Residue, then its C-alpha position, 0 to 999 in steps of 0.5 A: m901766736y899760734r899762727y906765727k908758729t906755724i907758719i913761720g917756725r917755733r924758734l928763733h934762728a939768730r942767736t943775739l937779742p937784736n938780730q931776734q927782734i929784726e928777725a920777728k919783725i921780718g916774720c910779723n911783716a910777711l905774716n902781715r903780708m900774706t894775711s891781707l893778700g888773702m882778705p877779699v876787697s869790700i866795697r859798700v853798695k847803696 
């Protein structure tokens, strides 16, 4: 939650609950995508 709030913002801008849920899902998807882009690709060496 700390990372979400610092990057996306501390408040939701949508007024209704269904729109807030969609806004939170979009924020989580964006955060997960940014995190996956920064992760190194590991390959096991035998």
